[in-house]
MARBA-3410 file (N, C-alpha, C, O; in Angstrom, 1 decimal):
76
26.5,-7.4,20.8,25.3,-8.0,20.4,25.3,-9.5,20.9,26.3,-10.2,20.8 ~ 24.1,-9.9,21.4,24.0,-11.3,21.9,23.1,-12.0,20.9,22.2,-11.5,20.3 ~ 23.4,-13.3,20.8,22.6,-14.2,19.9,22.0,-15.2,20.8,22.7,-16.0,21.5 ~ 20.7,-15.3,20.7,20.0,-16.4,21.5,19.1,-17.1,20.5,18.5,-16.6,19.6 ~ 19.0,-18.4,20.7,18.3,-19.3,19.8,17.1,-20.0,20.5,17.3,-20.5,21.6
16.0,-20.1,19.9,14.9,-20.8,20.5,15.0,-22.3,20.3,15.5,-22.8,19.3 ~ 14.5,-23.0,21.3,14.5,-24.4,21.2,13.3,-25.0,22.0,12.8,-24.4,22.9 ~ 13.0,-26.2,21.8,11.9,-26.9,22.4,12.4,-27.9,23.5,13.3,-28.7,23.2 ~ 11.9,-27.8,24.7,12.4,-28.7,25.8,11.8,-30.1,25.6,10.6,-30.3,25.5 ~ 12.7,-31.0,25.5,12.3,-32.4,25.3,12.3,-33.3,26.5,11.6,-34.2,26.6
13.2,-32.9,27.5,13.4,-33.7,28.7,14.0,-32.8,29.8,14.8,-31.9,29.4 ~ 13.6,-33.0,31.0,14.1,-32.2,32.1,14.6,-33.2,33.2,13.8,-34.1,33.6 ~ 15.8,-33.0,33.7,16.3,-33.7,34.8,16.9,-32.7,35.8,18.0,-32.1,35.5 ~ 16.3,-32.4,36.9,16.6,-31.4,37.8,16.7,-30.0,37.1,15.6,-29.6,36.6 ~ 17.8,-29.4,37.0,17.9,-28.1,36.4,18.5,-28.1,35.0,18.9,-27.1,34.4
18.6,-29.3,34.4,19.1,-29.5,33.1,18.1,-30.0,32.1,17.4,-31.0,32.5 ~ 17.9,-29.4,31.0,17.0,-29.8,30.0,17.7,-30.2,28.7,18.6,-29.6,28.3 ~ 17.1,-31.2,28.0,17.6,-31.5,26.7,16.7,-30.7,25.8,15.4,-30.9,25.8 ~ 17.3,-29.8,25.0,16.5,-28.9,24.1,16.8,-29.2,22.7,18.0,-29.4,22.3 ~ 15.7,-29.2,21.9,15.8,-29.5,20.4,15.8,-28.2,19.7,14.8,-27.4,19.8
16.8,-27.9,18.9,16.9,-26.7,18.1,16.5,-26.9,16.6,16.6,-26.0,15.8 ~ 16.0,-28.1,16.4,15.5,-28.4,15.0,16.6,-29.2,14.2,17.8,-29.1,14.5 ~ 16.1,-30.0,13.3,17.0,-30.8,12.4,17.8,-31.8,13.2,19.0,-32.1,12.8 ~ 17.3,-32.3,14.4,18.1,-33.2,15.1,19.2,-32.6,16.0,19.9,-33.4,16.6 ~ 19.3,-31.3,16.1,20.3,-30.7,16.9,19.8,-30.5,18.3,18.8,-29.8,18.5
20.3,-31.2,19.3,19.9,-31.1,20.7,21.1,-30.8,21.5,22.2,-31.2,21.2 ~ 20.9,-30.1,22.6,21.9,-29.8,23.6,21.3,-29.8,25.0,20.1,-29.7,25.2 ~ 22.2,-30.0,26.0,21.8,-29.9,27.4,21.9,-28.5,27.8,23.0,-27.9,27.6 ~ 20.9,-27.9,28.4,20.8,-26.5,28.7,20.4,-26.4,30.2,19.6,-27.1,30.7 ~ 21.1,-25.4,30.8,20.7,-25.1,32.2,19.4,-24.2,32.2,19.4,-23.2,31.6
18.4,-24.7,33.0,17.1,-24.0,33.0,16.8,-23.4,34.4,15.7,-23.1,34.7 ~ 17.9,-23.1,35.1,17.8,-22.6,36.5,17.0,-21.2,36.4,16.3,-20.9,37.4 ~ 17.2,-20.4,35.4,16.7,-19.1,35.3,15.3,-19.0,34.9,14.7,-17.9,34.9 ~ 14.7,-20.1,34.4,13.3,-20.0,33.9,12.4,-21.1,34.5,12.9,-22.1,35.0 ~ 11.1,-20.9,34.4,10.2,-21.9,34.8,9.5,-22.5,33.5,8.7,-21.9,32.9
9.9,-23.7,33.2,9.5,-24.3,31.9,9.2,-25.8,32.1,9.8,-26.4,33.0 ~ 8.3,-26.3,31.3,7.9,-27.7,31.4,8.3,-28.4,30.0,8.6,-27.7,29.1 ~ 8.4,-29.7,30.0,8.6,-30.5,28.8,7.6,-30.0,27.8,6.4,-30.0,28.1 ~ 8.0,-29.8,26.6,7.1,-29.3,25.5,7.1,-27.8,25.3,6.7,-27.3,24.3 ~ 7.7,-27.1,26.3,7.7,-25.7,26.2,8.9,-25.2,25.4,9.8,-26.0,25.1
8.9,-23.9,25.1,10.0,-23.3,24.3,10.8,-22.3,25.2,10.2,-21.6,26.0 ~ 12.1,-22.3,25.0,13.0,-21.4,25.7,13.9,-20.7,24.7,14.2,-21.2,23.6 ~ 14.4,-19.6,25.1,15.4,-18.8,24.3,16.7,-19.1,25.0,16.8,-18.9,26.2 ~ 17.7,-19.6,24.3,18.9,-20.1,24.9,20.1,-19.2,24.4,20.3,-18.9,23.3 ~ 20.9,-18.8,25.4,22.1,-18.1,25.2,23.3,-18.7,26.0,23.1,-18.8,27.3
24.3,-19.0,25.4,25.5,-19.6,26.0,25.2,-20.7,27.0,25.8,-20.8,28.1 ~ 24.3,-21.6,26.6,24.0,-22.8,27.4,23.0,-22.6,28.5,22.7,-23.5,29.3 ~ 22.4,-21.4,28.6,21.4,-21.1,29.6,20.1,-20.7,28.9,20.1,-19.9,28.0 ~ 19.0,-21.2,29.4,17.7,-20.8,29.0,17.4,-19.4,29.7,17.5,-19.4,30.9 ~ 17.2,-18.4,29.0,17.1,-17.0,29.6,15.7,-16.5,29.5,15.4,-15.5,30.2
14.8,-17.2,28.8,13.4,-16.7,28.7,12.6,-17.8,28.1,13.1,-18.6,27.3 ~ 11.3,-17.9,28.5,10.4,-18.8,27.8,9.7,-18.1,26.7,9.6,-16.8,26.7 ~ 9.2,-18.8,25.7,8.6,-18.3,24.5,7.3,-19.0,24.3,7.1,-20.1,24.6 ~ 6.4,-18.3,23.6,5.1,-18.9,23.1,5.5,-19.8,22.0,6.5,-19.5,21.2 ~ 4.9,-20.9,21.8,5.2,-21.8,20.7,5.2,-21.2,19.3,6.0,-21.4,18.5
4.2,-20.3,19.1,4.1,-19.7,17.8,5.3,-18.8,17.5,5.8,-18.8,16.4 ~ 5.7,-18.1,18.5,6.9,-17.2,18.3,8.1,-18.0,18.1,8.9,-17.6,17.2 ~ 8.3,-19.0,18.9,9.5,-19.9,18.7,9.5,-20.5,17.3,10.6,-20.6,16.7 ~ 8.4,-21.1,16.9,8.3,-21.8,15.6,8.6,-20.9,14.5,9.2,-21.2,13.5 ~ 8.1,-19.6,14.6,8.3,-18.6,13.5,9.8,-18.3,13.4,10.4,-18.2,12.3
10.4,-18.1,14.6,11.9,-17.8,14.6,12.7,-19.0,14.0,13.6,-18.7,13.3 ~ 12.3,-20.2,14.4,13.1,-21.4,13.9,12.9,-21.5,12.4,13.8,-21.9,11.7 ~ 11.7,-21.1,11.9,11.5,-21.1,10.5,12.4,-20.1,9.7,12.9,-20.4,8.7 ~ 12.5,-18.9,10.3,13.4,-17.9,9.7,14.8,-18.4,9.7,15.5,-18.2,8.7 ~ 15.3,-19.0,10.8,16.7,-19.5,10.9,16.9,-20.6,9.8,17.9,-20.6,9.1
15.9,-21.4,9.6,16.0,-22.5,8.6,16.1,-21.8,7.2,17.0,-22.3,6.4 ~ 15.4,-20.8,6.9,15.4,-20.1,5.6,16.8,-19.4,5.4,17.4,-19.5,4.3 ~ 17.4,-18.9,6.5,18.7,-18.2,6.4,19.7,-19.3,6.1,20.6,-19.1,5.2 ~ 19.7,-20.4,6.8,20.7,-21.5,6.5,20.6,-22.1,5.1,21.6,-22.4,4.5 ~ 19.3,-22.2,4.7,19.1,-22.7,3.3,19.6,-21.8,2.3,20.2,-22.2,1.3
19.5,-20.5,2.5,20.0,-19.5,1.5,21.5,-19.5,1.5,22.1,-19.3,0.5 ~ 22.1,-19.7,2.7,23.6,-19.7,2.7,24.1,-21.0,2.0,25.2,-20.9,1.4 ~ 23.4,-22.1,2.1,23.8,-23.3,1.4,23.7,-23.2,-0.1,24.5,-23.8,-0.8 ~ 22.8,-22.4,-0.6,22.6,-22.3,-2.0,23.4,-21.2,-2.7,23.5,-21.2,-3.9 ~ 24.1,-20.4,-1.9,25.0,-19.4,-2.4,26.3,-20.0,-2.8,26.8,-20.9,-2.1
26.8,-19.6,-4.0,28.1,-20.3,-4.5,29.3,-19.9,-3.7,30.4,-20.3,-3.9
END
């Protein structure tokens, strides 16, 4: 099973993008495999953007991840 996380592209320098995964978590990601602009959303796996996403789809997925993490924090 593979796990890929959506993120918003904040900056691009050549084939490397600074991607925001929410709550201030950003990483540099290789975007060689996709065609994306600043402000777009990508699905990231092991440091590579593997697919672009519509904003609504990405934001819904990020919302679900947030709910999962919040429920984990509230469990004893």
